[in-house]
C-alpha positions as CSV (number, residue, x, y, z in Angstrom):
1,X,44.5,31.1,-75.8
2,X,45.6,27.8,-76.0
3,X,47.4,26.4,-72.7
4,X,50.0,23.7,-73.5
5,X,51.3,22.9,-70.7
6,X,54.7,21.6,-69.8
7,X,56.2,19.7,-72.7
8,X,53.3,20.6,-75.1
9,X,51.2,18.1,-73.0
10,X,48.6,19.8,-71.8
11,X,45.1,17.6,-72.6
12,X,46.0,14.9,-72.7
13,X,42.7,14.0,-71.0
14,X,42.6,10.3,-71.9
15,X,45.1,9.2,-68.8
16,X,43.0,10.7,-66.2
17,X,42.1,8.0,-63.7
18,X,38.0,8.1,-64.0
19,X,36.1,7.1,-60.4
20,X,36.3,3.7,-59.2
21,X,39.4,2.7,-61.9
22,X,41.2,-0.3,-60.6
23,X,43.8,-1.0,-63.0
24,X,47.7,0.2,-63.2
25,X,48.9,2.0,-66.0
26,X,50.6,-0.6,-68.5
27,X,52.9,0.7,-71.1
28,X,51.6,1.7,-74.5
29,X,48.1,1.1,-73.4
30,X,45.1,4.2,-74.5
31,X,45.2,5.9,-71.2
32,X,42.3,4.8,-68.0
33,X,39.7,7.5,-69.3
34,X,40.0,6.0,-73.1
35,X,39.6,2.8,-72.2
36,X,36.3,3.5,-70.0
37,X,34.6,5.6,-72.5
38,X,36.6,6.0,-75.9
39,X,35.0,4.8,-78.9
40,X,36.2,0.9,-78.2
41,X,34.3,1.4,-74.7
42,X,31.3,3.0,-76.4
43,X,31.2,0.5,-79.4
44,X,31.1,-2.6,-76.4
45,X,28.4,-0.6,-74.6
46,X,26.5,-0.5,-77.8
47,X,26.8,-4.0,-78.3
48,X,25.5,-4.9,-75.1
49,X,22.7,-2.4,-75.0
50,X,21.6,-3.8,-78.5
51,X,21.8,-7.5,-77.5
52,X,19.9,-6.6,-74.2
53,X,17.0,-4.2,-76.3
54,X,17.1,-6.1,-80.1
55,X,14.2,-3.7,-81.1
56,X,15.9,-0.4,-80.2
57,X,17.3,1.8,-83.2
58,X,20.7,1.4,-81.7
59,X,20.5,-2.4,-82.1
60,X,18.6,-1.8,-86.2
61,X,21.4,0.6,-86.5
62,X,24.2,-2.0,-85.4
63,X,23.0,-4.3,-88.2
64,X,23.2,-2.0,-91.0
65,X,26.3,-3.1,-93.2
66,X,28.6,0.1,-93.8
67,X,31.4,1.8,-92.8
68,X,30.3,3.7,-89.9
69,X,31.8,2.4,-86.2
70,X,29.5,1.1,-83.9
71,X,30.4,4.6,-81.5
72,X,29.1,6.5,-84.6
73,X,25.7,4.1,-84.9
74,X,25.1,5.6,-81.0
75,X,25.5,9.0,-81.2
76,X,23.4,9.0,-84.8
77,X,20.5,6.9,-83.1
78,X,20.8,9.4,-79.9
79,X,20.6,12.2,-82.0
80,X,17.6,11.0,-83.4
81,X,16.1,10.3,-80.1
82,X,16.7,6.8,-79.5
83,X,16.7,5.6,-75.8
84,X,19.1,3.3,-75.7
85,X,21.6,5.4,-77.4
86,X,20.7,8.0,-75.5
87,X,21.8,6.2,-72.3
88,X,25.1,5.3,-73.5
89,X,25.7,8.9,-74.0
90,X,24.6,10.0,-70.9
91,X,26.8,7.5,-69.3
92,X,29.8,8.5,-71.3
93,X,29.1,12.2,-70.5
94,X,28.7,11.5,-67.0
95,X,32.1,9.8,-66.7
96,X,33.8,12.7,-68.7
97,X,32.6,15.4,-67.1
98,X,33.2,13.9,-63.4
99,X,36.5,13.0,-64.9
100,X,37.3,16.8,-66.0
101,X,35.3,18.6,-63.3
102,X,38.3,19.3,-61.1
103,X,40.6,20.5,-64.0
104,X,37.8,22.4,-64.7
105,X,37.4,23.8,-61.2
106,X,40.7,25.0,-60.8
107,X,41.3,26.4,-64.1
108,X,37.7,27.9,-65.5
109,X,38.8,27.6,-68.7
110,X,36.3,29.5,-71.3
111,X,36.0,26.2,-73.4
112,X,37.0,22.6,-73.1
113,X,37.3,21.8,-76.9
114,X,36.8,17.8,-77.5
115,X,39.3,16.1,-80.1
116,X,40.6,12.4,-81.1
117,X,37.7,10.2,-83.4
118,X,35.0,11.2,-80.2
119,X,35.0,14.4,-82.1
120,X,32.4,13.2,-84.6
121,X,29.1,12.3,-82.4
122,X,27.9,16.1,-82.6
123,X,25.8,18.2,-81.0
124,X,24.4,15.0,-78.4
125,X,27.5,14.7,-76.9
126,X,28.3,18.1,-76.4
127,X,24.6,19.0,-74.7
128,X,25.1,15.7,-72.6
129,X,28.4,16.9,-71.2
130,X,27.1,20.2,-70.7
131,X,24.3,19.8,-68.7
132,X,27.0,17.2,-66.2
133,X,29.3,19.8,-66.3
134,X,26.3,22.6,-64.7
135,X,25.8,20.1,-62.0
136,X,29.6,20.0,-61.0
137,X,31.1,23.0,-61.7
138,X,30.6,26.5,-60.3
139,X,31.3,28.4,-63.8
140,X,31.1,25.5,-66.7
141,X,33.1,26.1,-69.6
142,X,31.7,25.9,-73.5
143,X,32.1,21.9,-74.3
144,X,32.9,22.2,-78.2
145,X,34.2,19.3,-80.6
146,X,37.1,19.5,-82.7
147,X,36.4,20.0,-85.9
148,X,39.9,18.4,-86.5
149,X,38.7,15.1,-84.8
150,X,41.1,12.5,-84.9
151,X,43.7,15.1,-87.0
152,X,44.2,17.2,-84.1
153,X,47.3,15.2,-82.8
154,X,49.2,15.4,-86.4
155,X,47.9,18.7,-87.1
156,X,49.3,20.1,-83.9
157,X,52.4,18.3,-84.9
158,X,53.0,19.8,-88.0
159,X,52.2,23.1,-86.7
160,X,54.5,22.3,-84.0
161,X,57.1,21.7,-86.3
162,X,56.6,24.5,-88.1
163,X,56.7,27.4,-85.9
164,X,60.1,25.4,-84.8
165,X,61.4,26.0,-88.5
166,X,60.1,29.4,-88.6
167,X,62.0,30.2,-85.4
168,X,65.0,28.2,-87.1
169,X,64.9,30.3,-89.9
170,X,64.6,33.8,-87.8
171,X,67.5,32.6,-85.8
172,X,69.4,32.8,-88.4
173,X,68.3,35.1,-90.5
174,X,69.3,37.3,-87.3
175,X,72.4,35.8,-86.8
176,X,71.5,33.8,-83.4
177,X,73.0,30.2,-82.8
178,X,70.0,27.5,-82.2
179,X,71.1,28.2,-77.9
180,X,70.2,32.0,-78.1
181,X,67.6,33.7,-76.7
182,X,65.4,35.8,-79.3
183,X,63.0,38.8,-78.4
184,X,59.7,38.5,-80.0
185,X,58.1,35.6,-81.8
186,X,59.3,34.8,-85.0
187,X,58.7,36.4,-88.4
188,X,57.4,34.0,-90.8
189,X,58.0,35.8,-94.9
190,X,55.5,38.2,-96.2
191,X,51.9,36.3,-97.4
192,X,53.1,33.3,-95.3
193,X,50.5,32.8,-92.8
194,X,50.8,31.8,-88.7
Protein backbone atom coordinates (compact mmCIF):
# COMPACT_ATOMS: atom_id res chain seq x y z
CA UNK A 1 0.00 0.00 0.00
CA UNK A 2 1.30 3.42 -0.92
CA UNK A 3 1.91 5.72 2.03
CA UNK A 4 0.88 9.26 1.09
CA UNK A 5 1.45 10.97 4.44
CA UNK A 6 0.10 14.30 5.62
CA UNK A 7 -1.13 16.45 2.75
CA UNK A 8 0.04 13.68 0.34
CA UNK A 9 3.62 14.92 0.71
CA UNK A 10 5.26 11.61 1.63
CA UNK A 11 8.03 10.47 -0.65
CA UNK A 12 9.64 13.84 -1.38
CA UNK A 13 13.07 12.36 -0.72
CA UNK A 14 14.76 14.97 -2.87
CA UNK A 15 14.44 17.27 0.15
CA UNK A 16 16.34 14.96 2.50
CA UNK A 17 19.56 16.64 3.56
CA UNK A 18 22.52 14.40 2.72
CA UNK A 19 25.54 14.22 5.01
CA UNK A 20 27.85 17.19 4.60
CA UNK A 21 25.17 19.49 3.14
CA UNK A 22 25.85 23.06 4.28
CA UNK A 23 23.60 25.29 2.19
CA UNK A 24 20.22 26.57 3.41
CA UNK A 25 17.16 25.60 1.37
CA UNK A 26 16.38 28.23 -1.23
CA UNK A 27 12.84 28.84 -2.43
CA UNK A 28 12.21 27.49 -5.91
CA UNK A 29 15.31 25.27 -5.92
CA UNK A 30 15.50 21.54 -5.98
CA UNK A 31 15.93 19.77 -2.68
CA UNK A 32 19.40 19.09 -1.28
CA UNK A 33 19.47 15.38 -2.16
CA UNK A 34 18.35 16.08 -5.71
CA UNK A 35 21.01 18.77 -6.03
CA UNK A 36 23.66 16.29 -4.92
CA UNK A 37 22.60 13.17 -6.87
CA UNK A 38 19.89 14.26 -9.32
CA UNK A 39 20.33 14.03 -13.08
CA UNK A 40 22.11 17.39 -13.33
CA UNK A 41 24.58 16.43 -10.60
CA UNK A 42 25.21 13.05 -12.24
CA UNK A 43 25.82 14.79 -15.56
CA UNK A 44 28.33 17.14 -13.91
CA UNK A 45 30.14 14.16 -12.34
CA UNK A 46 30.18 12.46 -15.75
CA UNK A 47 31.70 15.43 -17.55
CA UNK A 48 34.37 15.79 -14.85
CA UNK A 49 35.17 12.06 -14.93
CA UNK A 50 35.35 12.07 -18.73
CA UNK A 51 37.98 14.83 -18.63
CA UNK A 52 40.01 12.86 -16.10
CA UNK A 53 39.56 9.57 -18.03
CA UNK A 54 39.37 10.58 -21.72
CA UNK A 55 39.85 6.99 -22.91
CA UNK A 56 36.90 5.61 -20.91
CA UNK A 57 33.71 4.28 -22.41
CA UNK A 58 31.87 7.05 -20.58
CA UNK A 59 34.02 9.74 -22.26
CA UNK A 60 33.38 8.10 -25.66
CA UNK A 61 29.61 8.08 -25.06
CA UNK A 62 29.56 11.71 -23.93
CA UNK A 63 31.14 12.73 -27.25
CA UNK A 64 28.37 11.06 -29.28
CA UNK A 65 25.72 13.31 -30.79
CA UNK A 66 22.14 12.54 -29.91
CA UNK A 67 19.35 13.28 -27.51
CA UNK A 68 20.62 11.25 -24.55
CA UNK A 69 21.40 13.14 -21.39
CA UNK A 70 24.78 12.85 -19.75
CA UNK A 71 23.15 10.96 -16.85
CA UNK A 72 21.71 8.40 -19.29
CA UNK A 73 25.19 7.87 -20.71
CA UNK A 74 26.53 7.20 -17.20
CA UNK A 75 24.01 4.43 -16.58
CA UNK A 76 24.45 2.91 -20.05
CA UNK A 77 28.24 2.89 -19.72
CA UNK A 78 28.01 1.42 -16.21
CA UNK A 79 25.65 -1.26 -17.50
CA UNK A 80 28.33 -2.12 -20.07
CA UNK A 81 30.93 -2.42 -17.30
CA UNK A 82 32.83 0.86 -17.68
CA UNK A 83 34.68 1.32 -14.36
CA UNK A 84 34.54 5.14 -14.54
CA UNK A 85 30.75 5.12 -14.95
CA UNK A 86 30.38 2.37 -12.34
CA UNK A 87 32.26 4.54 -9.83
CA UNK A 88 29.77 7.37 -10.40
CA UNK A 89 26.83 4.99 -9.98
CA UNK A 90 28.36 3.62 -6.76
CA UNK A 91 28.88 7.15 -5.44
CA UNK A 92 25.29 8.14 -6.27
CA UNK A 93 23.96 4.92 -4.74
CA UNK A 94 26.00 5.50 -1.58
CA UNK A 95 24.65 9.01 -1.07
CA UNK A 96 21.11 7.87 -1.83
CA UNK A 97 21.26 4.86 0.48
CA UNK A 98 22.81 6.89 3.31
CA UNK A 99 20.06 9.49 2.96
CA UNK A 100 17.15 7.02 3.04
CA UNK A 101 18.59 4.45 5.47
CA UNK A 102 17.16 6.22 8.56
CA UNK A 103 13.71 6.24 6.95
CA UNK A 104 14.04 2.56 6.05
CA UNK A 105 15.13 1.74 9.60
CA UNK A 106 12.23 3.72 11.10
CA UNK A 107 9.44 2.54 8.79
CA UNK A 108 10.70 -0.84 7.47
CA UNK A 109 9.00 -0.52 4.06
CA UNK A 110 8.68 -3.56 1.82
CA UNK A 111 9.89 -1.55 -1.14
CA UNK A 112 11.41 1.78 -2.09
CA UNK A 113 10.21 2.94 -5.51
CA UNK A 114 12.30 5.60 -7.21
CA UNK A 115 10.53 7.97 -9.58
CA UNK A 116 11.58 10.99 -11.57
CA UNK A 117 14.05 11.10 -14.43
CA UNK A 118 16.53 8.99 -12.47
CA UNK A 119 14.06 6.09 -12.72
CA UNK A 120 15.27 5.54 -16.27
CA UNK A 121 18.64 4.39 -14.90
CA UNK A 122 17.86 0.69 -15.01
CA UNK A 123 19.06 -2.21 -12.93
CA UNK A 124 22.60 -0.93 -12.52
CA UNK A 125 21.31 1.75 -10.12
CA UNK A 126 18.88 -0.46 -8.19
CA UNK A 127 21.56 -3.10 -7.66
CA UNK A 128 24.02 -0.50 -6.38
CA UNK A 129 21.45 1.06 -4.02
CA UNK A 130 20.37 -2.37 -2.79
CA UNK A 131 23.97 -3.32 -2.03
CA UNK A 132 24.42 -0.10 -0.04
CA UNK A 133 21.14 -0.58 1.87
CA UNK A 134 22.19 -4.14 2.74
CA UNK A 135 25.09 -2.59 4.66
CA UNK A 136 23.08 0.21 6.30
CA UNK A 137 19.77 -1.37 7.32
CA UNK A 138 18.53 -4.38 9.27
CA UNK A 139 15.89 -5.45 6.75
CA UNK A 140 16.65 -3.86 3.40
CA UNK A 141 13.64 -3.19 1.17
CA UNK A 142 13.32 -4.13 -2.46
CA UNK A 143 14.52 -1.18 -4.56
CA UNK A 144 12.52 -0.61 -7.71
CA UNK A 145 12.34 2.01 -10.41
CA UNK A 146 8.94 3.43 -11.24
CA UNK A 147 7.90 2.67 -14.82
CA UNK A 148 6.35 6.16 -14.81
CA UNK A 149 9.82 7.77 -14.42
CA UNK A 150 9.43 11.56 -14.60
CA UNK A 151 5.71 11.22 -15.34
CA UNK A 152 5.08 9.94 -11.79
CA UNK A 153 4.17 13.35 -10.37
CA UNK A 154 1.72 14.33 -13.10
CA UNK A 155 0.19 10.84 -13.14
CA UNK A 156 -0.26 10.97 -9.37
CA UNK A 157 -1.83 14.41 -9.59
CA UNK A 158 -4.29 13.21 -12.22
CA UNK A 159 -5.22 10.20 -10.07
CA UNK A 160 -5.73 12.40 -7.00
CA UNK A 161 -7.95 14.73 -9.02
CA UNK A 162 -9.97 11.78 -10.34
CA UNK A 163 -10.35 10.38 -6.82
CA UNK A 164 -11.65 13.74 -5.62
CA UNK A 165 -14.04 13.96 -8.57
CA UNK A 166 -15.40 10.47 -7.81
CA UNK A 167 -15.84 11.42 -4.14
CA UNK A 168 -17.72 14.58 -5.08
CA UNK A 169 -19.88 12.68 -7.55
CA UNK A 170 -20.57 10.00 -4.95
CA UNK A 171 -21.50 12.62 -2.33
CA UNK A 172 -23.82 14.30 -4.80
CA UNK A 173 -25.41 10.94 -5.60
CA UNK A 174 -25.96 10.25 -1.88
CA UNK A 175 -27.24 13.77 -1.21
CA UNK A 176 -24.27 14.71 0.95
CA UNK A 177 -22.88 18.21 1.16
CA UNK A 178 -19.19 18.72 0.44
CA UNK A 179 -18.03 18.68 4.07
CA UNK A 180 -20.07 15.72 5.33
CA UNK A 181 -18.42 12.40 6.10
CA UNK A 182 -19.28 9.43 3.96
CA UNK A 183 -18.76 5.85 5.03
CA UNK A 184 -16.51 3.81 2.74
CA UNK A 185 -14.76 4.65 -0.47
CA UNK A 186 -16.50 6.36 -3.38
CA UNK A 187 -18.26 4.07 -5.77
CA UNK A 188 -17.24 4.61 -9.40
CA UNK A 189 -19.74 3.72 -12.13
CA UNK A 190 -19.61 0.11 -13.32
CA UNK A 191 -16.97 -0.55 -15.94
CA UNK A 192 -14.73 2.34 -14.86
CA UNK A 193 -11.44 1.27 -13.25
CA UNK A 194 -10.27 2.90 -10.01
